[in-house]
C-alpha positions as CSV (number, residue, x, y, z in Angstrom):
1,M,-119.5,197.8,40.7
2,L,-121.6,194.5,40.5
3,S,-122.6,193.7,37.0
4,R,-126.2,193.2,38.2
5,V,-126.2,196.8,39.4
6,A,-124.7,198.1,36.2
7,N,-127.4,196.2,34.3
8,S,-130.3,197.6,36.3
9,L,-129.1,201.2,36.0
10,Y,-128.5,200.8,32.3
11,W,-131.9,199.4,31.6
12,M,-133.7,201.7,34.1
13,A,-132.4,204.7,32.0
14,R,-133.2,203.0,28.6
15,H,-136.8,202.3,29.6
16,I,-137.5,205.8,30.8
17,E,-136.1,207.2,27.6
18,R,-138.2,204.7,25.6
19,A,-141.4,205.7,27.3
20,E,-140.7,209.4,26.6
21,N,-139.9,208.9,22.9
22,T,-142.9,206.7,22.4
23,A,-145.1,209.4,24.1
24,R,-143.8,212.1,21.8
25,M,-144.3,210.0,18.6
26,V,-147.8,209.0,19.4
27,D,-148.8,212.4,20.5
28,V,-147.5,214.1,17.5
29,N,-149.1,211.7,15.1
30,L,-152.4,211.9,16.9
31,Q,-152.3,215.7,16.3
32,L,-151.2,215.2,12.7
33,L,-154.5,213.4,12.0
34,L,-156.5,216.5,12.7
35,D,-155.2,217.7,9.3
36,Y,-156.2,214.4,7.7
37,R,-159.8,214.1,8.7
38,S,-161.0,212.8,5.3
39,L,-158.7,209.7,5.3
40,D,-160.4,206.3,4.7
41,D,-159.6,203.2,6.7
42,E,-156.9,202.0,4.2
43,R,-155.1,205.4,4.3
44,L,-155.4,205.5,8.0
45,A,-153.8,202.1,8.2
46,G,-151.0,203.5,6.0
47,H,-150.5,206.3,8.5
48,W,-150.3,204.1,11.6
49,M,-148.6,200.9,10.3
50,P,-145.2,202.7,9.5
51,I,-145.1,203.9,13.1
52,V,-145.4,200.3,14.4
53,Q,-142.8,199.1,11.9
54,S,-140.4,201.8,12.8
55,M,-140.6,200.6,16.4
56,G,-139.7,197.1,15.3
57,D,-142.9,195.8,16.8
58,E,-144.9,194.9,13.7
59,E,-144.9,191.1,14.3
60,T,-146.1,191.5,18.0
61,F,-148.7,194.0,16.9
62,L,-150.2,191.7,14.2
63,Q,-150.4,188.9,16.7
64,L,-152.6,191.1,18.9
65,H,-154.6,193.2,16.4
66,P,-156.0,192.3,13.0
67,K,-155.8,195.9,11.6
68,A,-153.7,199.0,12.1
69,T,-156.4,201.3,13.3
70,G,-155.8,204.5,15.3
71,A,-157.4,202.9,18.5
72,A,-155.5,199.6,18.0
73,V,-152.0,201.2,17.4
74,T,-152.4,203.8,20.3
75,R,-153.5,201.1,22.7
76,F,-150.6,198.8,21.6
77,L,-148.0,201.6,22.0
78,V,-149.4,203.2,25.2
79,F,-151.2,200.7,27.4
80,Q,-150.9,197.2,26.1
81,E,-148.7,195.2,28.6
82,E,-148.3,192.4,26.1
83,N,-146.1,194.9,24.2
84,P,-142.8,195.1,26.1
85,N,-142.0,198.4,24.5
86,S,-145.3,200.2,25.3
87,I,-145.2,203.2,27.5
88,V,-146.8,201.4,30.5
89,S,-144.6,198.3,30.1
90,S,-141.4,200.6,29.9
91,I,-142.3,202.4,33.0
92,F,-143.0,199.2,34.9
93,Q,-139.6,197.8,33.8
94,A,-137.9,201.1,34.7
95,R,-139.4,201.1,38.1
96,E,-138.5,197.5,38.7
97,N,-134.9,198.0,37.7
98,A,-134.8,201.0,40.0
99,R,-136.2,199.0,42.9
100,M,-133.3,196.6,42.5
101,V,-130.7,199.4,42.9
102,R,-132.4,201.7,45.4
103,D,-129.0,202.3,47.1
104,Q,-127.6,203.7,43.8
105,I,-130.2,206.4,43.2
106,T,-131.5,209.3,45.4
107,M,-134.8,209.5,47.3
108,E,-136.0,212.4,45.0
109,Y,-135.3,210.2,41.9
110,W,-137.1,207.1,43.3
111,E,-140.1,209.2,44.5
112,E,-140.6,210.8,41.0
113,L,-140.2,207.4,39.2
114,N,-142.6,205.8,41.8
115,R,-145.1,208.6,41.3
116,L,-145.0,208.0,37.5
117,Y,-145.4,204.3,38.0
118,L,-148.4,204.8,40.3
119,F,-150.1,207.3,37.9
120,V,-149.9,204.9,34.9
121,R,-151.4,202.2,37.0
122,S,-154.2,204.3,38.3
123,S,-157.7,205.0,37.0
124,E,-156.7,208.6,36.9
125,A,-154.4,207.8,33.9
126,L,-157.3,206.4,31.9
127,R,-159.5,209.3,32.8
128,V,-156.8,211.8,31.6
129,W,-156.3,209.7,28.4
130,N,-160.0,209.6,27.7
131,E,-160.4,213.4,28.2
132,S,-157.2,214.5,26.6
133,P,-154.5,212.2,25.2
134,S,-152.2,215.2,24.9
135,D,-152.4,216.0,28.6
136,F,-151.6,212.3,29.2
137,F,-148.5,212.3,27.1
138,Q,-147.5,215.7,28.6
139,Q,-147.4,214.0,32.0
140,I,-145.2,211.2,30.7
141,K,-142.8,213.6,29.0
142,A,-142.6,216.0,31.9
143,S,-141.8,213.2,34.4
144,S,-139.1,211.8,32.1
145,L,-137.4,215.2,31.8
146,H,-137.9,215.6,35.6
147,L,-136.0,212.4,36.1
148,I,-133.2,213.4,33.8
149,G,-132.8,216.7,35.7
150,L,-132.8,214.8,39.1
151,S,-130.2,212.4,37.8
152,Y,-127.9,215.2,36.8
153,A,-128.6,217.3,40.0
154,T,-128.9,214.7,42.8
155,V,-127.1,211.5,41.8
156,I,-123.3,211.2,42.2
157,H,-121.6,211.1,38.9
158,N,-119.8,207.9,39.4
159,E,-119.5,204.7,37.5
160,G,-123.1,203.8,38.0
161,W,-124.2,207.2,36.8
162,W,-122.2,206.7,33.6
163,F,-124.0,203.4,33.0
164,T,-127.4,205.3,33.1
165,Q,-126.0,207.8,30.6
166,A,-124.9,205.0,28.3
167,G,-128.3,203.5,28.4
168,M,-130.1,206.8,27.9
169,F,-128.1,207.9,24.9
170,L,-128.0,204.6,23.3
171,E,-131.8,204.4,23.5
172,R,-132.2,208.0,22.3
173,T,-129.9,207.4,19.3
174,D,-132.0,204.4,18.4
175,K,-135.3,206.2,18.7
176,T,-134.3,209.3,16.7
177,S,-133.2,207.1,13.8
178,R,-136.5,205.2,14.0
179,V,-138.5,208.4,14.0
180,L,-136.7,209.6,11.0
181,D,-137.4,206.3,9.2
182,V,-141.2,206.5,9.6
183,R,-141.9,208.1,6.3
184,H,-139.1,206.6,4.3
185,E,-141.6,205.1,1.8
186,S,-142.4,208.6,0.5
187,L,-138.7,208.9,-0.6
188,P,-136.9,207.5,-3.5
189,K,-134.7,204.5,-2.7
190,K,-131.7,206.5,-3.4
191,G,-131.2,210.3,-3.6
192,A,-133.2,213.2,-2.2
193,P,-136.7,213.9,-3.5
194,K,-136.9,216.7,-6.0
195,A,-139.9,218.3,-4.3
196,I,-142.6,217.5,-1.7
197,D,-146.2,218.6,-1.5
198,Q,-148.0,220.2,1.5
199,A,-149.1,216.9,3.0
200,Q,-145.5,215.5,2.9
201,A,-144.2,218.8,4.4
202,L,-146.7,218.3,7.3
203,E,-145.4,214.7,7.8
204,W,-141.7,215.8,7.9
205,S,-142.5,218.6,10.3
206,A,-144.2,215.9,12.5
207,I,-141.0,213.9,12.4
208,L,-139.2,217.0,13.8
209,R,-141.9,217.5,16.5
210,S,-141.6,213.8,17.4
211,C,-138.0,214.5,18.4
212,S,-138.8,217.8,20.1
213,A,-136.7,219.3,17.3
214,W,-139.1,221.8,15.6
215,D,-138.0,224.9,17.3
216,A,-134.2,224.2,17.1
217,Y,-134.6,223.2,13.4
218,K,-136.3,226.6,12.7
219,W,-133.5,228.5,14.3
220,I,-131.1,227.0,11.7
221,H,-133.3,226.5,8.6
222,G,-136.4,228.8,9.1
223,A,-139.8,227.4,8.4
224,E,-138.7,225.6,5.2
225,V,-139.2,221.9,5.6
226,R,-137.2,219.7,3.2
227,P,-136.5,216.0,3.8
228,E,-132.7,216.4,3.2
229,L,-132.5,219.3,5.7
230,V,-134.6,217.4,8.3
231,A,-132.4,214.3,7.9
232,E,-129.2,216.2,8.1
233,F,-130.4,218.0,11.3
234,L,-131.5,214.8,13.1
235,L,-128.5,212.7,12.0
236,L,-125.6,215.0,11.8
237,N,-126.1,218.1,13.9
238,E,-123.4,218.3,16.6
239,D,-125.2,220.6,18.9
240,F,-128.9,219.3,19.1
241,P,-129.3,217.0,22.2
242,R,-131.4,214.4,20.2
243,S,-129.5,214.2,17.0
244,V,-127.8,210.9,16.2
245,R,-124.3,212.4,16.2
246,F,-124.7,214.2,19.5
247,C,-126.1,211.1,21.3
248,A,-123.4,208.8,19.8
249,E,-120.7,211.3,21.0
250,Q,-122.3,211.2,24.5
251,L,-122.6,207.4,24.4
252,N,-118.9,207.1,23.5
253,L,-118.0,209.5,26.3
254,A,-120.0,207.5,28.8
255,L,-118.3,204.2,27.8
256,R,-114.8,205.8,28.3
257,K,-115.8,207.3,31.6
258,I,-116.7,203.8,32.8
259,S,-113.4,202.3,31.7
260,G,-111.1,205.3,32.1
261,V,-109.7,204.9,28.5
262,A,-108.6,207.9,26.6
263,E,-110.7,209.1,23.5
264,S,-108.1,207.9,21.0
265,R,-107.9,204.4,22.4
266,F,-110.2,201.5,23.2
267,S,-110.1,198.7,25.7
268,N,-113.2,196.7,24.7
269,E,-115.5,196.0,21.6
270,A,-118.1,198.4,22.8
271,E,-115.6,201.4,22.8
272,K,-114.2,200.3,19.5
273,L,-117.6,200.3,17.9
274,A,-118.8,203.5,19.5
275,G,-115.7,205.4,18.6
276,R,-115.9,204.2,15.0
277,L,-119.6,205.2,14.8
278,V,-118.7,208.7,16.0
279,A,-116.0,209.1,13.5
280,E,-118.2,208.0,10.6
281,L,-120.9,210.5,11.7
282,Q,-118.4,213.3,12.0
283,F,-117.1,212.8,8.5
284,S,-120.4,212.1,6.8
285,T,-122.5,214.4,4.6
286,I,-126.2,214.2,4.0
287,E,-125.5,213.9,0.2
288,E,-123.6,210.7,0.8
289,I,-126.3,209.4,3.0
290,F,-129.1,210.1,0.5
291,D,-127.0,208.7,-2.3
292,H,-126.6,205.5,-0.2
293,G,-130.4,205.6,0.5
294,L,-131.8,207.0,3.7
295,H,-133.7,203.9,4.7
296,S,-130.8,201.6,3.9
297,Y,-128.5,203.9,5.9
298,I,-130.8,203.9,9.0
299,D,-131.1,200.1,8.9
300,T,-127.3,199.8,8.9
301,L,-127.1,202.4,11.6
302,Q,-129.6,200.4,13.9
303,L,-127.5,197.3,13.4
304,K,-124.4,199.2,14.6
305,L,-126.3,200.4,17.6
306,N,-127.4,197.0,18.4
307,A,-123.8,195.7,18.1
308,I,-122.7,198.4,20.6
309,G,-125.4,197.3,23.0
310,E,-124.5,193.7,22.7
311,A,-120.7,194.5,23.1
312,L,-121.5,196.5,26.3
313,F,-123.5,193.7,27.6
314,K,-120.8,191.2,26.9
315,T,-118.0,193.4,28.4
316,Y,-119.7,194.4,31.7
317,I,-122.7,192.3,32.3
318,A,-122.3,188.8,31.1
319,H,-119.3,187.8,33.0
320,A,-118.6,184.0,32.9
321,F,-117.7,182.6,36.3
322,S,-114.5,180.6,36.3
323,N,-115.9,178.2,39.0
324,L,-118.7,177.5,41.4
325,E,-116.9,179.1,44.3
326,S,-116.6,182.4,42.4
327,E,-120.3,182.3,41.6
328,L,-121.3,181.7,45.3
329,L,-119.1,184.5,46.4
330,V,-120.7,187.0,44.1
331,Q,-124.2,185.8,45.2
332,Q,-123.3,186.2,48.9
333,E,-122.0,189.8,48.1
334,E,-125.3,190.6,46.4
335,Q,-127.3,189.3,49.2
336,Q,-125.3,191.2,51.8
337,Q,-125.7,194.4,49.8
338,Q,-129.5,193.8,49.5
339,S,-129.7,193.2,53.3
340,F,-127.8,196.3,54.0
341,V,-130.1,198.5,51.8
342,S,-133.3,196.9,53.4
343,A,-131.9,197.7,56.9
344,A,-131.1,201.3,55.9
345,L,-134.6,201.8,54.4
346,I,-136.2,200.4,57.7
347,L,-134.0,202.7,59.7
348,G,-134.9,205.7,57.6
349,E,-138.7,204.9,58.0
350,N,-138.3,204.6,61.7
351,C,-136.5,207.9,61.9
352,N,-139.2,209.6,59.9
353,R,-141.7,208.4,62.5
354,G,-139.6,209.6,65.3
355,R,-138.4,206.2,66.5
356,C,-134.8,206.5,65.3
357,E,-132.4,204.7,67.7
């Protein structure tokens, strides 16, 4: 597989996952504000700024907005194209990457992604947003889940598909950890809190809902919301599809499916780092994590995830050409492949119009 194709599939999946995660986080926090109608401007800023910080976009936000108001933060995270991680920007980038590899995805997948792209570009999206932000976010989430289902059900599970899985699970691992880190300032630097009040319980339940984890959490722990139980569920649960441990294991599996290397071995830096992270999560306890400090642990975790992403890029994407002749050969191969795809698309359109020859 061409490194360009692998890169596009990887980032297509990451951007789709990023849009869905941002939609869930903003939706839940808008609903949470219904319980905080008496907050003044300073306390509202204290509610919204940690969300921007957890996404790693504080510097970009402050360049564009003087204060962290609800309107400014939601615009920044949802519609602002100057923010490369906003929902709209993520969908634009996912669609552009998919366009580059049309021959690697199915017609059903492309049509759904294109439908989502056209929706967020339309005046209809603004109308839905103004009437009901929750309905707007529901459309984003439903389309993302539809795309995941189409990927599993219609795309061949070959090397390219495993690159999409690697992208999706790396992004999901990162975002689950960031959601969990949103309210870290309410915790002691080390150790679990002795007790939390009702307002804090609402905030921790919002963290669960931001990860679509509320129902799954209740099946195990009931309605009792405690920070250490929430953190343990989102970090170490081996069965919940959005926990850090589950996603890290799936990421590790995807990397090994790409290379064909057995679980107990590694052939590149990305596999080594992913396998090490899985082992650490499998043999960690929530008591150890809180003793270390939850915020500090998550910071370290995100650095490890960044290292895996960089190692994956260096291994499969950033191949140095040994000479000019090799580079020209690859460029010719890419051009031929693109010409073949364009011809196939034209033929398909002619057939649909009854002019197939």
